[in-house]
C-alpha positions in Angstrom: -4.1 24.5 20.9 -2.7 21.1 20.1 0.9 20.0 19.8 1.3 17.8 16.6 4.2 15.5 17.5 8.0 15.5 18.3 9.7 18.3 16.4 13.4 17.6 17.2 15.4 15.9 19.8 19.1 17.6 21.1 21.6 15.1 22.4 25.5 15.6 23.2 28.5 14.6 21.6 32.4 15.2 22.3 33.6 14.7 18.7 32.0 16.8 15.8 33.8 15.2 13.3 33.2 11.7 14.2 29.1 12.4 14.7 28.9 13.9 11.1 30.6 10.9 9.7 28.3 8.6 11.7 24.9 10.1 11.2 25.5 11.1 7.5 28.0 8.0 6.5 26.8 5.3 8.7 22.7 6.4 8.9 22.5 8.5 5.6 20.9 11.3 7.5 21.5 15.0 5.6 23.3 17.5 7.7 20.7 20.0 7.4 22.8 22.8 9.1 26.1 23.5 10.7 25.8 26.3 12.9 26.8 26.8 16.8 25.2 26.7 20.0 23.6 29.9 20.4 24.3 30.0 24.2 27.8 29.3 23.8 28.8 30.3 20.2 32.3 28.4 20.7 30.5 24.8 20.0 29.0 23.6 17.1 25.1 22.7 17.0 24.8 20.1 14.0 21.6 19.1 13.0 20.5 16.4 10.8 17.4 15.4 9.3 15.7 14.2 6.0 16.1 16.5 2.5 14.8 19.2 4.1 15.5 19.0 7.6 11.4 19.1 8.5 9.8 19.2 11.4 9.7 16.1 13.1 12.8 14.3 11.2 16.0 16.2 13.4 18.5 14.8 15.2 20.4 17.4 16.7 23.6 17.8 18.7 25.7 20.2 20.7 29.4 19.6 20.3 31.1 19.9 23.7 35.0 18.5 23.7 36.4 16.9 26.5 33.1 16.4 27.9 32.7 12.8 30.3 30.3 10.5 29.1 27.1 9.9 29.9 26.2 7.9 33.4 22.3 6.4 32.3 19.9 6.9 34.9 16.4 8.4 36.0 15.4 11.8 34.8 16.3 11.2 31.3 15.4 11.0 27.8 17.0 7.4 27.8 16.0 6.2 24.3 15.5 7.9 20.7 13.8 6.1 17.9 14.4 6.8 14.2 11.3 5.8 11.7 12.0 3.3 8.9 9.7 2.4 6.5 9.3 -1.4 7.3 10.1 -4.6 8.9 12.2 -5.5 5.9 13.9 -2.4 6.3 15.2 -3.5 10.0 16.4 -6.2 8.3 18.6 -4.2 5.8 19.8 -2.4 8.9 20.7 -5.2 10.7 22.9 -6.4 7.9 24.1 -3.0 7.4 25.1 -2.5 11.2 26.9 -6.2 10.9 29.2 -4.6 8.1 30.1 -1.4 9.7 30.5 -3.0 13.0 28.4 -0.7 14.1 26.8 -1.7 18.0 23.2 -3.4 17.9 21.0 -5.8 19.5 19.0 -7.9 17.5 15.6 -7.1 15.7 12.8 -7.2 18.6 9.5 -8.4 17.7 6.2 -7.0 18.8 3.0 -7.8 19.2 1.8 -5.0 20.9 3.9 -1.9 20.0 6.2 -1.9 16.5 9.2 -4.1 16.0 12.4 -2.0 16.6 16.4 -2.7 16.3 18.6 -1.1 19.0 21.7 0.2 18.4 24.3 2.7 19.9 26.5 5.2 18.2 30.5 5.3 18.9 29.8 7.4 21.9 27.0 5.1 23.3 24.1 7.2 22.6 20.8 5.0 22.9 19.1 4.8 19.5 16.7 2.1 18.0 15.0 2.0 14.4 10.9 1.1 14.6 9.4 -0.1 11.8 6.7 1.8 11.0 4.5 -0.2 8.8 1.0 1.3 7.4 1.8 4.5 9.7 -1.1 6.0 10.8 -0.8 9.8 11.9 1.7 12.1 11.6 3.8 10.7 8.3 7.7 10.7 8.1 9.6 12.8 6.2 11.7 12.1 2.8 15.1 10.7 3.3 17.6 12.8 1.2 18.1 10.8 -2.1 21.9 12.1 -2.4 22.8 9.9 1.0 25.0 6.4 0.9 21.4 4.6 2.3 18.9 3.7 -0.6 15.7 5.9 -0.2 13.5 2.8 0.0 15.5 1.5 3.6 16.5 5.4 4.5 15.4 6.9 8.2 12.2 8.9 7.8 12.3 10.8 10.9 11.9 10.7 14.4 9.9 8.0 16.6 8.6 7.9 20.1 11.0 9.1 22.9 11.5 7.3 26.1 11.8 9.2 29.1 12.9 7.3 32.4 11.5 8.7 35.4 11.8 7.8 39.2 7.8 8.3 39.6 6.0 8.4 36.1 2.7 9.9 37.7 3.8 13.9 37.8 5.3 13.5 34.4 2.4 11.9 33.3 0.2 14.6 34.3 1.8 17.4 32.6 1.5 15.4 29.9 -2.1 15.0 29.9 -2.9 17.7 31.9 -0.9 20.6 30.9 0.3 19.4 27.4 -2.6 17.6 25.9 -1.3 14.3 25.4 -3.6 11.6 26.1 -3.5 8.4 27.2 -2.6 5.5 24.6 -2.1 2.7 26.6 1.1 0.2 27.5 3.8 -1.8 26.1 5.9 -4.2 27.4 9.6 -3.0 28.1 12.2 -4.5 25.5 13.9 -6.0 29.0 12.3 -8.8 30.6 10.7 -8.3 34.7 10.8 -4.4 33.8 7.5 -2.8 34.3 5.7 -1.8 31.1 6.0 1.5 29.4 3.4 4.3 29.4 2.7 5.3 26.1 1.1 9.0 25.3 0.5 10.4 22.1 -0.7 14.0 21.0 -1.9 15.2 17.2 -2.8 12.8 14.8 -0.5 10.4 16.9 1.6 7.4 15.3 5.1 6.8 15.8 6.0 10.7 15.3 4.2 12.0 17.9 4.4 9.3 21.2 6.3 9.7 24.1 6.8 6.4 26.3 7.2 6.9 30.0 9.3 4.1 31.8 9.2 4.1 35.8 12.2 3.1 37.3 12.5 3.8 40.9 15.4 1.6 41.2 17.9 4.0 39.3 20.3 6.9 40.2 19.8 10.0 38.7 21.5 10.5 35.1 24.5 12.5 34.9 24.1 14.0 31.5 27.4 13.7 29.5 28.4 12.8 25.8 26.2 10.0 24.4 23.1 11.3 26.5 20.3 13.4 25.6 19.7 17.2 26.5 16.0 17.9 25.7 13.0 17.0 23.5 10.9 19.3 21.4 7.5 19.5 20.4 5.7 20.7 17.6 3.8 24.1 17.6 2.2 24.3 14.2 2.5 28.4 13.9 3.4 31.6 15.8 -0.2 32.1 17.1 -0.6 29.2 19.0 3.5 29.4 20.1 2.6 32.8 22.0 -0.7 30.6 23.6 1.6 28.0 24.9 3.7 30.8 26.3 0.9 32.1 28.1 -0.7 28.4 29.3 2.4 27.6 30.8 3.3 30.8 32.4 -0.6 30.4 34.0 0.0 27.0 35.0 2.9 27.9 37.2 6.4 26.7 34.6 9.3 28.6 35.4 10.3 29.1 31.6 12.3 30.5 29.7 10.3 33.1 27.8 9.9 33.3 24.0 13.3 32.4 22.7 14.2 33.2 18.9 16.5 30.2 17.7 15.9 31.8 13.9 14.9 28.8 12.2 12.4 28.1 14.6 10.8 29.9 17.9 11.0 28.1 21.2 10.2 27.9 24.8 11.8 25.8 27.1 11.0 24.6 31.1 11.1 21.5 32.8 8.9 19.0 33.9 8.6 17.4 37.4 10.8 15.0 36.9 13.7 17.4 35.9 13.6 16.6 32.0 13.9 19.4 29.5 11.3 19.8 27.3 10.8 22.6 24.6 8.2 23.8 22.6 9.4 24.7 18.9 7.2 26.4 15.8 7.3 24.2 12.6 8.2 27.3 10.6 10.4 29.4 9.0 12.6 26.0 8.6 16.4 25.4 7.7 16.1 26.7 4.0 15.5 30.0 5.5 19.3 31.3 4.8 20.9 28.5 2.5 19.5 27.5 -0.9 18.0 24.1 -0.4 20.9 21.9 -2.4 23.4 23.5 -0.3 22.1 22.9 3.2 24.6 22.4 6.0 27.9 22.6 3.8 29.0 26.2 5.9 28.9 27.5 8.8 25.4 29.1 9.3 24.7 31.8 11.5 21.5 33.8 12.5 21.2 37.6 11.7 21.8 38.2 15.5 25.4 36.2 15.2 26.5 37.3 11.8 28.2 40.6 12.9 30.5 38.4 15.0 31.4 35.6 12.5 35.2 36.5 12.6 35.5 35.8 16.0 33.1 32.7 16.1 34.8 31.0 13.6 38.2 31.7 15.0 36.7 29.4 18.0 35.6 26.9 16.3 37.8 23.7 14.7 37.4 22.9 11.2 34.8 20.4 10.4 34.6 18.6 6.9 30.7 18.6 6.1 30.7 18.1 2.7 28.5 15.4 1.9 29.3 13.9 -1.6 26.8 11.8 -4.0 27.1 8.6 -3.0 27.8 7.6 -6.7 30.9 9.5 -6.0 31.9 7.1 -2.8 
């Protein structure tokens, strides 16, 4: 068994309409699925990704209106990275963020890691673009050609996620001894005087298969809210390994969710010792299962086990315009 990279990251928003506008119109990602939170069908679950929402490209949001803001701290997924082609792409995005008044820092140069461009969305979600020059390891996705950002500069998928914890050792032990990650060195913290980040890689490695662990014993626990990250999911290639992973986690003594059918993928959830929620998710069947690839994300999609309740589900949801027009018509 081997996890092959990051499958998706799920975060929280309190403003679904603005969320759609930011991630499609500003970042140029494709809304590949407009569905509901299967554990609370009164709210949306929005999936963004590349042209088909391929595994490794998914940034998703649970919409929880009136949710309090996130208060950063330990036991958190503190930064989510998005891959772009190279350093020149970072310059394009720096100019775009300036023009669109997106809160951002300058480009950070790195000799030991990858150049990056930190930025925040309208709710303070902490993100960064990373330059993936000559990428080894897990390939990125293909940006959707009908988005407002030229494909040359488009977001190609997820890069490393950063876990901020009070004590790095228990998290590192789970990543290596339980999930099969390997130690892949250290990189300097982007903030002076903070300790180096520990790097762990899985599968073929590269930006799409890394977890960075930051040890911060000086911080309080995170209070999760809008602008925070709910969980990170790692890729399982097929159903056979998925079932083996479940047996492996149970044998290792973890309290898991059991086998969970999300229809677009199969999942197992559990928390590592510092309290961060991990998910293992299968690559298949994918988001084109119930919609034509050309029409992804345009209407409310419900898995078969929720379809009989469509009328009552739709009655609880506020209207959400998700028509993603060809950029030439904007």
